[in-house]
C-alpha positions in Angstrom: 0.0 0.0 0.0 1.2 3.5 -0.8 0.3 6.1 1.8 0.2 9.8 0.6 0.6 12.0 3.7 0.0 15.7 4.0 0.4 17.6 7.3 -3.2 18.3 8.1 -4.1 14.5 8.0 -0.7 13.3 9.2 -1.7 11.9 12.6 -4.3 9.5 11.3 -2.3 8.8 8.1 0.9 7.9 9.9 -0.9 5.8 12.5 -2.7 3.9 9.8 0.5 3.4 7.8 2.5 2.2 10.9 0.3 -1.0 10.9 1.3 -1.9 7.4 4.7 -3.6 7.4 4.9 -3.6 3.5 3.7 0.0 3.1 5.4 2.9 1.6 4.8 6.4 3.0 5.1 9.4 0.6 5.2 12.8 2.3 3.6 15.3 -0.1 2.9 19.1 0.0 3.3 20.3 3.7 3.7 16.6 4.7 7.4 17.1 3.8 7.7 19.2 7.0 7.1 16.1 9.1 9.9 13.8 10.4 8.1 10.5 11.0 10.2 7.7 12.4 8.6 4.7 10.8 9.9 1.2 10.3 9.1 1.4 6.6 10.2 3.0 3.4 9.5 6.8 3.6 9.8 9.1 0.6 9.2 12.8 0.2 8.3 14.6 -3.0 11.4 16.4 -4.2 9.7 19.5 -5.6 7.8 20.0 -2.3 11.1 19.7 -0.3 12.9 22.2 -2.5 10.0 24.7 -2.4 10.2 24.7 1.4 14.1 24.8 1.5 14.3 21.7 3.6 17.0 19.2 4.3 15.7 15.7 5.0 17.1 13.1 7.4 19.0 10.3 5.6 16.3 7.8 6.2 13.9 9.8 3.9 14.5 9.6 0.2 13.1 11.9 -2.4 10.9 11.1 -5.5 9.9 13.3 -8.4 6.3 13.7 -9.3 6.9 11.4 -12.3 8.3 8.7 -10.0 5.3 9.2 -7.7 2.9 8.6 -10.6 4.7 5.4 -11.4 4.4 4.3 -7.8 0.7 5.1 -7.8 0.2 2.9 -10.9 2.1 0.0 -9.3 0.5 0.2 -5.8 -2.8 0.5 -4.2 -3.1 4.1 -2.8 -4.5 5.5 0.4 -4.6 9.3 0.5 -4.4 11.4 3.6 -4.0 14.6 1.5 
């Protein structure tokens, strides 16, 4: 499952994602301001990170919007945006 997480819905989104050992979390829009410590792959949309002038922890990789679209095609998506 692919979890799209934005800041306003982060609490419920991250709590839901934490129960999915095979899930992938994607921080999008203001969600990139979060620093979740999850035991799963965590990605952040590169453009959103750059627009906010952020540096991410090493455990969070970035994806482009094109890469995100590919992930969305390949995985079931749950949106907390």
